[in-house]
TIRO-2110 file (N, C-alpha, C; in Angstrom, 1 decimal):
// TIRO-2110
-7.9, -56.0, -8.9, N, 1, A
-8.0, -57.0, -9.9, CA, 1, A
-9.2, -57.9, -9.7, C, 1, A
-9.9, -58.2, -10.7, N, 2, A
-11.0, -59.2, -10.6, CA, 2, A
-10.4, -60.6, -10.3, C, 2, A
-11.1, -61.4, -9.7, N, 3, A
-10.5, -62.7, -9.2, CA, 3, A
-10.5, -63.7, -10.3, C, 3, A
-11.2, -63.5, -11.4, N, 4, A
-11.1, -64.5, -12.5, CA, 4, A
-10.5, -63.9, -13.8, C, 4, A
-10.0, -64.8, -14.6, N, 5, A
-9.5, -64.4, -15.9, CA, 5, A
-10.2, -65.2, -17.0, C, 5, A
-10.8, -64.5, -18.0, N, 6, A
-11.5, -65.2, -19.1, CA, 6, A
-10.7, -65.0, -20.3, C, 6, A
-10.5, -66.1, -21.0, N, 7, A
-9.8, -66.1, -22.3, CA, 7, A
-10.8, -66.3, -23.4, C, 7, A
-10.7, -65.4, -24.4, N, 8, A
-11.6, -65.5, -25.6, CA, 8, A
-10.7, -65.5, -26.8, C, 8, A
-11.3, -66.0, -27.9, N, 9, A
-10.5, -66.1, -29.2, CA, 9, A
-11.0, -67.2, -30.1, C, 9, A
-10.5, -67.2, -31.2, N, 10, A
-10.9, -68.2, -32.2, CA, 10, A
-10.5, -69.7, -31.8, C, 10, A
-11.2, -70.7, -32.3, N, 11, A
-10.8, -72.0, -32.1, CA, 11, A
-9.4, -72.1, -32.6, C, 11, A
-8.5, -72.8, -31.8, N, 12, A
-7.1, -72.9, -32.2, CA, 12, A
-6.2, -71.8, -31.7, C, 12, A
-6.8, -70.8, -31.0, N, 13, A
-6.0, -69.7, -30.5, CA, 13, A
-5.2, -70.0, -29.3, C, 13, A
-5.6, -71.1, -28.6, N, 14, A
-4.9, -71.6, -27.4, CA, 14, A
-5.6, -71.4, -26.1, C, 14, A
-6.9, -71.1, -26.2, N, 15, A
-7.6, -70.7, -24.9, CA, 15, A
-7.5, -71.8, -23.9, C, 15, A
-7.8, -73.1, -24.3, N, 16, A
-7.8, -74.2, -23.3, CA, 16, A
-6.4, -74.4, -22.8, C, 16, A
-5.4, -74.6, -23.7, N, 17, A
-4.0, -74.9, -23.2, CA, 17, A
-3.4, -73.7, -22.4, C, 17, A
-3.5, -72.5, -22.9, N, 18, A
-3.0, -71.4, -22.2, CA, 18, A
-3.8, -71.3, -20.8, C, 18, A
-5.1, -71.5, -20.8, N, 19, A
-5.9, -71.4, -19.6, CA, 19, A
-5.4, -72.4, -18.5, C, 19, A
-5.1, -73.6, -18.9, N, 20, A
-4.6, -74.6, -18.0, CA, 20, A
-3.2, -74.2, -17.4, C, 20, A
-2.3, -73.8, -18.3, N, 21, A
-1.0, -73.3, -17.8, CA, 21, A
-1.1, -72.1, -16.9, C, 21, A
-2.0, -71.1, -17.3, N, 22, A
-2.2, -69.9, -16.5, CA, 22, A
-2.7, -70.3, -15.1, C, 22, A
-3.7, -71.2, -15.1, N, 23, A
-4.3, -71.6, -13.8, CA, 23, A
-3.3, -72.2, -12.9, C, 23, A
-2.5, -73.1, -13.5, N, 24, A
-1.5, -73.8, -12.8, CA, 24, A
-0.4, -72.8, -12.2, C, 24, A
0.0, -71.9, -13.1, N, 25, A
1.0, -70.9, -12.7, CA, 25, A
0.5, -69.9, -11.6, C, 25, A
-0.8, -69.6, -11.6, N, 26, A
-1.3, -68.6, -10.7, CA, 26, A
-2.1, -69.3, -9.5, C, 26, A
-2.1, -70.6, -9.5, N, 27, A
-2.8, -71.4, -8.4, CA, 27, A
-4.3, -71.1, -8.4, C, 27, A
-4.9, -71.1, -9.6, N, 28, A
-6.3, -70.8, -9.8, CA, 28, A
-7.0, -72.1, -10.3, C, 28, A
-8.3, -72.1, -10.2, N, 29, A
-9.1, -73.2, -10.8, CA, 29, A
-9.2, -73.0, -12.3, C, 29, A
-9.6, -74.0, -13.0, N, 30, A
-9.8, -73.8, -14.5, CA, 30, A
-11.1, -74.4, -15.0, C, 30, A
-11.8, -73.6, -15.8, N, 31, A
-13.1, -74.0, -16.4, CA, 31, A
-13.0, -73.8, -17.9, C, 31, A
-13.3, -74.8, -18.7, N, 32, A
-13.4, -74.7, -20.1, CA, 32, A
-14.9, -74.8, -20.4, C, 32, A
-15.5, -73.8, -20.9, N, 33, A
-17.0, -73.8, -21.1, CA, 33, A
-17.4, -74.8, -22.1, C, 33, A
-16.6, -75.1, -23.1, N, 34, A
-16.9, -76.1, -24.1, CA, 34, A
-17.1, -77.5, -23.4, C, 34, A
-16.1, -77.8, -22.5, N, 35, A
-16.2, -79.0, -21.7, CA, 35, A
-17.4, -79.0, -20.8, C, 35, A
-17.7, -77.9, -20.2, N, 36, A
-18.9, -77.7, -19.3, CA, 36, A
-20.1, -78.1, -20.1, C, 36, A
-20.2, -77.5, -21.3, N, 37, A
-21.4, -77.8, -22.1, CA, 37, A
-21.5, -79.3, -22.4, C, 37, A
-20.4, -79.9, -22.8, N, 38, A
-20.4, -81.4, -23.1, CA, 38, A
-20.8, -82.2, -21.9, C, 38, A
-20.3, -81.8, -20.7, N, 39, A
-20.7, -82.6, -19.5, CA, 39, A
-22.2, -82.4, -19.2, C, 39, A
-22.6, -81.1, -19.2, N, 40, A
-24.0, -80.8, -18.8, CA, 40, A
-25.0, -81.3, -19.8, C, 40, A
-24.7, -81.3, -21.1, N, 41, A
-25.6, -81.7, -22.1, CA, 41, A
-25.4, -83.2, -22.5, C, 41, A
-24.3, -83.8, -22.0, N, 42, A
-24.0, -85.2, -22.3, CA, 42, A
-23.9, -85.5, -23.8, C, 42, A
-23.4, -84.5, -24.6, N, 43, A
-23.1, -84.7, -26.0, CA, 43, A
-22.0, -83.7, -26.4, C, 43, A
-21.4, -84.0, -27.5, N, 44, A
-20.3, -83.2, -28.1, CA, 44, A
-20.9, -81.9, -28.7, C, 44, A
-20.1, -80.9, -28.8, N, 45, A
-20.5, -79.7, -29.4, CA, 45, A
-21.0, -79.9, -30.9, C, 45, A
-20.3, -80.8, -31.6, N, 46, A
-20.7, -81.1, -32.9, CA, 46, A
-22.0, -81.8, -33.0, C, 46, A
-22.3, -82.7, -32.0, N, 47, A
-23.6, -83.4, -31.9, CA, 47, A
-24.7, -82.4, -31.7, C, 47, A
-24.5, -81.4, -30.9, N, 48, A
-25.5, -80.3, -30.6, CA, 48, A
-25.8, -79.6, -31.9, C, 48, A
-24.8, -79.3, -32.7, N, 49, A
-24.9, -78.6, -34.0, CA, 49, A
-25.7, -79.5, -34.9, C, 49, A
-25.3, -80.8, -35.0, N, 50, A
-25.9, -81.7, -35.9, CA, 50, A
-27.3, -82.0, -35.6, C, 50, A
-27.7, -82.0, -34.3, N, 51, A
-29.0, -82.4, -33.9, CA, 51, A
-30.0, -81.1, -34.0, C, 51, A
-29.4, -79.9, -33.9, N, 52, A
-30.2, -78.7, -34.0, CA, 52, A
-29.6, -77.8, -35.0, C, 52, A
-28.8, -76.8, -34.6, N, 53, A
-28.1, -76.0, -35.5, CA, 53, A
-27.1, -75.2, -34.7, C, 53, A
-26.2, -74.4, -35.4, N, 54, A
-25.2, -73.6, -34.7, CA, 54, A
-25.7, -72.6, -33.8, C, 54, A
-26.9, -72.0, -34.1, N, 55, A
-27.5, -71.0, -33.3, CA, 55, A
-27.9, -71.6, -31.9, C, 55, A
-28.4, -72.8, -31.9, N, 56, A
-28.7, -73.5, -30.7, CA, 56, A
-27.5, -73.7, -29.8, C, 56, A
-26.3, -74.0, -30.4, N, 57, A
-25.1, -74.2, -29.7, CA, 57, A
-24.7, -72.9, -29.0, C, 57, A
-24.9, -71.8, -29.7, N, 58, A
-24.6, -70.4, -29.2, CA, 58, A
-25.5, -70.1, -28.0, C, 58, A
-26.8, -70.5, -28.1, N, 59, A
-27.7, -70.3, -27.0, CA, 59, A
-27.3, -71.2, -25.8, C, 59, A
-27.0, -72.4, -26.0, N, 60, A
-26.5, -73.3, -24.9, CA, 60, A
-25.3, -72.7, -24.3, C, 60, A
-24.3, -72.2, -25.1, N, 61, A
-23.1, -71.6, -24.5, CA, 61, A
-23.5, -70.4, -23.6, C, 61, A
-24.4, -69.6, -24.1, N, 62, A
-24.8, -68.4, -23.3, CA, 62, A
-25.4, -68.9, -21.9, C, 62, A
-26.2, -69.9, -22.0, N, 63, A
-26.9, -70.4, -20.7, CA, 63, A
-25.8, -70.9, -19.8, C, 63, A
-24.8, -71.6, -20.2, N, 64, A
-23.8, -72.2, -19.4, CA, 64, A
-22.9, -71.1, -18.8, C, 64, A
-22.6, -70.1, -19.6, N, 65, A
-21.8, -69.0, -19.1, CA, 65, A
-22.5, -68.1, -18.1, C, 65, A
-23.8, -67.9, -18.3, N, 66, A
-24.6, -67.1, -17.3, CA, 66, A
-24.7, -67.8, -16.0, C, 66, A
-24.5, -69.2, -16.0, N, 67, A
-24.6, -69.9, -14.7, CA, 67, A
-23.3, -69.9, -13.9, C, 67, A
-22.2, -69.4, -14.5, N, 68, A
-20.9, -69.4, -13.9, CA, 68, A
-21.0, -68.4, -12.7, C, 68, A
-20.6, -68.9, -11.5, N, 69, A
-20.5, -68.1, -10.3, CA, 69, A
-19.3, -68.6, -9.5, C, 69, A
-18.1, -68.2, -10.0, N, 70, A
-16.9, -68.7, -9.5, CA, 70, A
-16.0, -67.5, -9.1, C, 70, A
-15.0, -67.8, -8.3, N, 71, A
-13.9, -66.9, -8.0, CA, 71, A
-12.6, -67.6, -8.1, C, 71, A
-11.6, -66.9, -8.5, N, 72, A
-10.2, -67.4, -8.6, CA, 72, A
-10.1, -68.6, -9.6, C, 72, A
-10.6, -68.3, -10.8, N, 73, A
-10.6, -69.3, -11.9, CA, 73, A
-10.1, -68.6, -13.2, C, 73, A
-9.6, -69.4, -14.0, N, 74, A
-9.3, -69.1, -15.4, CA, 74, A
-10.5, -69.8, -16.2, C, 74, A
-11.1, -69.0, -17.0, N, 75, A
-12.3, -69.5, -17.8, CA, 75, A
-11.9, -69.4, -19.3, C, 75, A
-11.9, -70.5, -19.9, N, 76, A
-11.7, -70.6, -21.4, CA, 76, A
-13.0, -70.7, -22.0, C, 76, A
-13.4, -69.8, -22.8, N, 77, A
-14.8, -69.8, -23.5, CA, 77, A
-14.7, -70.5, -24.8, C, 77, A
-15.8, -70.9, -25.3, N, 78, A
-15.9, -71.3, -26.7, CA, 78, A
-15.7, -70.1, -27.6, C, 78, A
-15.3, -70.3, -28.8, N, 79, A
-15.0, -69.2, -29.7, CA, 79, A
-16.2, -68.3, -30.0, C, 79, A
-17.4, -68.8, -29.8, N, 80, A
-18.6, -68.1, -30.2, CA, 80, A
-19.3, -67.4, -29.0, C, 80, A
-18.6, -67.4, -27.8, N, 81, A
-19.2, -66.7, -26.6, CA, 81, A
-19.5, -65.3, -26.9, C, 81, A
-18.7, -64.6, -27.8, N, 82, A
-18.8, -63.2, -28.0, CA, 82, A
-20.0, -62.8, -28.8, C, 82, A
-20.8, -63.8, -29.3, N, 83, A
-22.1, -63.5, -29.9, CA, 83, A
-23.2, -63.1, -28.9, C, 83, A
-22.9, -63.4, -27.7, N, 84, A
-23.9, -63.2, -26.6, CA, 84, A
-23.5, -62.0, -25.8, C, 84, A
-24.2, -60.9, -25.9, N, 85, A
-23.9, -59.7, -25.2, CA, 85, A
-24.1, -59.9, -23.7, C, 85, A
-25.2, -60.8, -23.4, N, 86, A
-25.5, -61.1, -22.0, CA, 86, A
-24.3, -61.9, -21.3, C, 86, A
-23.9, -62.9, -22.1, N, 87, A
-22.8, -63.7, -21.6, CA, 87, A
-21.5, -62.9, -21.4, C, 87, A
-21.2, -62.1, -22.3, N, 88, A
-20.0, -61.3, -22.2, CA, 88, A
-20.0, -60.2, -21.1, C, 88, A
-21.2, -59.6, -20.9, N, 89, A
-21.4, -58.7, -19.8, CA, 89, A
-21.2, -59.4, -18.5, C, 89, A
-21.7, -60.6, -18.4, N, 90, A
-21.5, -61.4, -17.2, CA, 90, A
-20.0, -61.7, -17.0, C, 90, A
-19.3, -62.2, -18.0, N, 91, A
-17.9, -62.4, -17.9, CA, 91, A
-17.1, -61.2, -17.5, C, 91, A
-17.4, -60.1, -18.1, N, 92, A
-16.8, -58.8, -17.8, CA, 92, A
-17.0, -58.4, -16.3, C, 92, A
-18.2, -58.8, -15.8, N, 93, A
-18.5, -58.4, -14.4, CA, 93, A
-17.7, -59.3, -13.4, C, 93, A
-17.3, -60.5, -13.8, N, 94, A
-16.6, -61.4, -12.9, CA, 94, A
-15.2, -61.6, -13.2, C, 94, A
-14.7, -61.1, -14.3, N, 95, A
-13.3, -61.5, -14.7, CA, 95, A
-12.7, -60.4, -15.6, C, 95, A
-11.4, -60.5, -15.7, N, 96, A
-10.7, -59.7, -16.7, CA, 96, A
-10.7, -60.5, -18.0, C, 96, A
-11.2, -59.9, -19.1, N, 97, A
-11.3, -60.7, -20.4, CA, 97, A
-10.1, -60.4, -21.3, C, 97, A
-9.5, -61.5, -21.7, N, 98, A
-8.2, -61.5, -22.4, CA, 98, A
-8.5, -62.1, -23.8, C, 98, A
-8.2, -61.4, -24.9, N, 99, A
-8.3, -61.9, -26.2, CA, 99, A
-7.0, -62.5, -26.7, C, 99, A
-7.0, -63.8, -26.9, N, 100, A
-5.8, -64.5, -27.5, CA, 100, A
-5.9, -64.4, -29.0, C, 100, A
-5.1, -63.4, -29.6, N, 101, A
-5.3, -63.1, -31.0, CA, 101, A
-4.2, -63.9, -31.8, C, 101, A
-4.7, -64.6, -32.8, N, 102, A
-3.8, -65.3, -33.7, CA, 102, A
-4.3, -65.0, -35.1, C, 102, A
-3.4, -65.0, -36.0, N, 103, A
-3.8, -64.7, -37.4, CA, 103, A
-4.5, -65.8, -38.0, C, 103, A
-5.2, -65.5, -39.1, N, 104, A
-6.0, -66.5, -39.8, CA, 104, A
-5.1, -67.7, -40.2, C, 104, A
-3.9, -67.3, -40.7, N, 105, A
-2.9, -68.3, -41.2, CA, 105, A
-2.5, -69.2, -40.0, C, 105, A
-2.3, -68.6, -38.9, N, 106, A
-1.8, -69.4, -37.7, CA, 106, A
-3.0, -70.3, -37.2, C, 106, A
-4.2, -69.8, -37.2, N, 107, A
-5.3, -70.7, -36.8, CA, 107, A
-5.5, -71.9, -37.8, C, 107, A
-5.3, -71.6, -39.1, N, 108, A
-5.4, -72.6, -40.1, CA, 108, A
-4.3, -73.7, -39.9, C, 108, A
-3.1, -73.2, -39.5, N, 109, A
-2.0, -74.1, -39.3, CA, 109, A
-2.3, -75.0, -38.1, C, 109, A
-3.0, -74.5, -37.1, N, 110, A
-3.2, -75.2, -35.8, CA, 110, A
-4.4, -76.2, -35.9, C, 110, A
-5.4, -75.9, -36.7, N, 111, A
-6.6, -76.7, -36.7, CA, 111, A
-6.7, -77.5, -38.0, C, 111, A
-7.1, -78.8, -37.8, N, 112, A
-7.3, -79.6, -39.0, CA, 112, A
-8.6, -80.3, -39.0, C, 112, A
-9.4, -80.1, -37.9, N, 113, A
-10.6, -80.8, -37.8, CA, 113, A
-11.8, -79.9, -37.8, C, 113, A
-11.9, -79.0, -38.8, N, 114, A
-13.0, -78.0, -38.9, CA, 114, A
-14.3, -78.7, -38.8, C, 114, A
-14.5, -79.8, -39.6, N, 115, A
-15.8, -80.4, -39.7, CA, 115, A
-16.3, -81.1, -38.5, C, 115, A
-15.5, -81.5, -37.6, N, 116, A
-15.9, -82.2, -36.4, CA, 116, A
-15.7, -81.5, -35.1, C, 116, A
-15.1, -80.3, -35.2, N, 117, A
-14.7, -79.6, -33.9, CA, 117, A
-15.9, -78.9, -33.2, C, 117, A
-17.0, -78.8, -33.8, N, 118, A
-18.1, -78.1, -33.2, CA, 118, A
-18.1, -76.6, -33.2, C, 118, A
-17.6, -76.1, -34.4, N, 119, A
-17.5, -74.6, -34.6, CA, 119, A
-18.9, -74.1, -35.0, C, 119, A
-19.4, -73.1, -34.2, N, 120, A
-20.7, -72.6, -34.4, CA, 120, A
-20.7, -71.5, -35.5, C, 120, A
-21.0, -72.0, -36.7, N, 121, A
-21.0, -71.1, -37.9, CA, 121, A
-22.1, -71.6, -38.8, C, 121, A
-22.6, -70.6, -39.6, N, 122, A
-23.6, -71.0, -40.6, CA, 122, A
-23.0, -71.9, -41.7, C, 122, A
-23.8, -72.8, -42.2, N, 123, A
-23.3, -73.7, -43.2, CA, 123, A
-22.7, -73.1, -44.4, C, 123, A
-23.2, -71.9, -44.9, N, 124, A
-22.7, -71.3, -46.0, CA, 124, A
-21.6, -70.3, -45.7, C, 124, A
-21.2, -70.2, -44.5, N, 125, A
-20.2, -69.2, -44.1, CA, 125, A
-18.8, -69.9, -44.1, C, 125, A
-17.8, -69.2, -44.8, N, 126, A
-16.5, -69.8, -44.8, CA, 126, A
-15.8, -69.5, -43.5, C, 126, A
-14.8, -70.3, -43.2, N, 127, A
-14.0, -70.0, -42.0, CA, 127, A
-13.4, -68.6, -42.0, C, 127, A
-12.9, -68.2, -43.1, N, 128, A
-12.4, -66.8, -43.2, CA, 128, A
-13.4, -65.8, -42.9, C, 128, A
-14.6, -65.9, -43.4, N, 129, A
-15.7, -65.0, -43.1, CA, 129, A
-16.0, -65.0, -41.6, C, 129, A
-16.0, -66.2, -41.0, N, 130, A
-16.3, -66.3, -39.5, CA, 130, A
-15.1, -65.6, -38.8, C, 130, A
-13.9, -65.9, -39.2, N, 131, A
-12.7, -65.3, -38.6, CA, 131, A
-12.8, -63.8, -38.5, C, 131, A
-13.1, -63.2, -39.7, N, 132, A
-13.2, -61.7, -39.8, CA, 132, A
-14.4, -61.2, -38.9, C, 132, A
-15.5, -61.9, -39.0, N, 133, A
-16.7, -61.4, -38.2, CA, 133, A
-16.3, -61.4, -36.7, C, 133, A
-15.7, -62.5, -36.2, N, 134, A
-15.4, -62.6, -34.8, CA, 134, A
-14.3, -61.7, -34.3, C, 134, A
-13.3, -61.3, -35.2, N, 135, A
-12.3, -60.4, -34.7, CA, 135, A
-12.8, -59.1, -34.2, C, 135, A
-13.9, -58.6, -34.8, N, 136, A
-14.5, -57.4, -34.4, CA, 136, A
-15.1, -57.6, -33.0, C, 136, A
-15.8, -58.7, -32.8, N, 137, A
-16.4, -59.0, -31.5, CA, 137, A
-15.4, -59.2, -30.4, C, 137, A
-14.3, -59.9, -30.7, N, 138, A
-13.3, -60.1, -29.7, CA, 138, A
-12.7, -58.8, -29.2, C, 138, A
-12.4, -57.9, -30.2, N, 139, A
-11.9, -56.6, -29.9, CA, 139, A
-12.9, -55.8, -29.1, C, 139, A
-14.1, -55.9, -29.3, N, 140, A
-15.2, -55.2, -28.6, CA, 140, A
-15.2, -55.5, -27.1, C, 140, A
-15.0, -56.8, -26.8, N, 141, A
-15.2, -57.2, -25.4, CA, 141, A
-13.9, -57.4, -24.6, C, 141, A
-12.7, -57.4, -25.3, N, 142, A
-11.5, -57.7, -24.6, CA, 142, A
-11.0, -56.5, -23.8, C, 142, A
-10.4, -56.8, -22.7, N, 143, A
-9.7, -55.8, -21.8, CA, 143, A
-8.2, -55.8, -22.0, C, 143, A
-7.8, -56.9, -22.6, N, 144, A
-6.3, -57.1, -22.9, CA, 144, A
-6.3, -58.0, -24.1, C, 144, A
-5.3, -57.7, -25.0, N, 145, A
-5.1, -58.5, -26.2, CA, 145, A
-3.7, -59.0, -26.3, C, 145, A
-3.5, -60.3, -26.5, N, 146, A
-2.2, -60.9, -26.5, CA, 146, A
-2.0, -61.5, -27.9, C, 146, A
-1.0, -61.1, -28.6, N, 147, A
-0.6, -61.6, -29.9, CA, 147, A
0.0, -63.0, -29.7, C, 147, A
-0.7, -64.0, -30.2, N, 148, A
-0.3, -65.4, -30.0, CA, 148, A
0.4, -66.0, -31.2, C, 148, A
0.8, -65.2, -32.2, N, 149, A
1.4, -65.7, -33.4, CA, 149, A
2.9, -66.0, -33.1, C, 149, A
3.4, -67.2, -33.5, N, 150, A
4.8, -67.5, -33.4, CA, 150, A
5.3, -67.5, -31.9, C, 150, A
4.5, -67.9, -31.0, N, 151, A
4.9, -67.9, -29.6, CA, 151, A
4.2, -69.1, -28.9, C, 151, A
5.0, -69.7, -28.1, N, 152, A
4.5, -70.9, -27.4, CA, 152, A
3.5, -70.6, -26.4, C, 152, A
2.6, -71.5, -26.1, N, 153, A
1.5, -71.3, -25.2, CA, 153, A
1.9, -71.0, -23.7, C, 153, A
3.0, -71.6, -23.3, N, 154, A
3.5, -71.3, -22.0, CA, 154, A
4.0, -69.8, -21.9, C, 154, A
4.5, -69.3, -23.0, N, 155, A
5.0, -67.9, -23.0, CA, 155, A
3.8, -67.0, -23.0, C, 155, A
2.7, -67.4, -23.7, N, 156, A
1.5, -66.6, -23.7, CA, 156, A
1.0, -66.5, -22.3, C, 156, A
1.0, -67.6, -21.6, N, 157, A
0.5, -67.6, -20.2, CA, 157, A
1.3, -66.6, -19.3, C, 157, A
2.6, -66.6, -19.5, N, 158, A
3.5, -65.7, -18.7, CA, 158, A
3.2, -64.3, -19.1, C, 158, A
3.0, -64.0, -20.3, N, 159, A
2.6, -62.6, -20.8, CA, 159, A
1.3, -62.2, -20.1, C, 159, A
0.3, -63.0, -20.2, N, 160, A
-1.0, -62.7, -19.6, CA, 160, A
-0.8, -62.3, -18.1, C, 160, A
-0.2, -63.2, -17.4, N, 161, A
0.0, -63.0, -15.9, CA, 161, A
0.8, -61.8, -15.6, C, 161, A
1.7, -61.5, -16.4, N, 162, A
2.6, -60.3, -16.2, CA, 162, A
1.8, -59.0, -16.4, C, 162, A
0.7, -59.0, -17.2, N, 163, A
0.0, -57.8, -17.6, CA, 163, A
-1.3, -57.6, -16.7, C, 163, A
-1.6, -58.6, -15.8, N, 164, A
-2.8, -58.4, -15.0, CA, 164, A
-2.6, -57.3, -14.0, C, 164, A
END
């Protein structure tokens, strides 16, 4: 087994929360790449998008992921990490990649701050279009898929750890 676990999925799928629970349950460290970006760039994800554009945020995310050199960690990525083949190849080389899959309806129920959350999408792209586009990419890179619909995040963490 690889020493790290990487969680991928849409904003609102539970990557950060499940990641913290999983790290605690397995006595691992925890890294949230969105938080890493905000610390290293000294600005919010939304500020990065507002000051440049969503493609720059994806580039910044790739840079931060490629710098990761850790063992025994749970890594929660930003939802757009899957747009970078280089970043995903790196994550696959250092970790088991787990897709936390939630339906569009479930994501809509969980998220109410679309405009300020720092979601890397084109201005003219609907959230549904983004959701559909990303589902293909999450499936492409995941080594394990967990259905997160109608299930508590602590239960998701238990399922992930039982399938490693």
